[in-house]
Phi, psi and omega in degrees: 000319181298321179295315178296319180299314180297318179295319180294317179297322177293318179296316180287336176057227184292349179270002186304311182297317179294318179296319177296322176299314179299317179301311181297315180296320179295312179301315179297317180297327180272354180076024180270122183282159174302326179294321178293321177297316179299321178295319177299317181300330183272351180291140178298133179085356180250273176086170185302307186300316180294321179295314181295318178295322178300310181292326178295317179295314178299317179301321177297320179287333178276346183092009180294338181271353186304318189269002179263336184290145176287143178291159176098173185291338182287331179065214182082187182270141178297144170280170176298321179297316179295320178295320179295316178299315180297319179298317178298318178300314182294317182292338177277349180266101186298326179293319179296315180301318179298315178296320179298316182289329184261349189276343182076182186281002177258356185283156176298324180296318179297315180297320179296315180296320179294322176297316178298315180300321180296325177288317182293322182278326179094000000 
């Protein structure tokens, strides 16, 4: 698993942290426990890299990756500065703040804030 993990992190490059965030959010949204993920990783013919890519792909189709991408045509993962700026913009938007406060942990606003926090915290 460690060999696969290192190869996958190298493959994902600077997007590794964002991709791992998407994987975690996707697994949580689907109700897949860490124990189930570990069991999948150990299955013959599956392995760590395939499991991570599977959840990353599913997350992309579910929209879990939407709030990690950098704005603009270049795309990529937001920098800490971009994430901080986006958080300030959102907190200045009273309608967004209201939706965030009332939406619970399943809301798009909550997911966006958690994605921003993950970038800011590292």
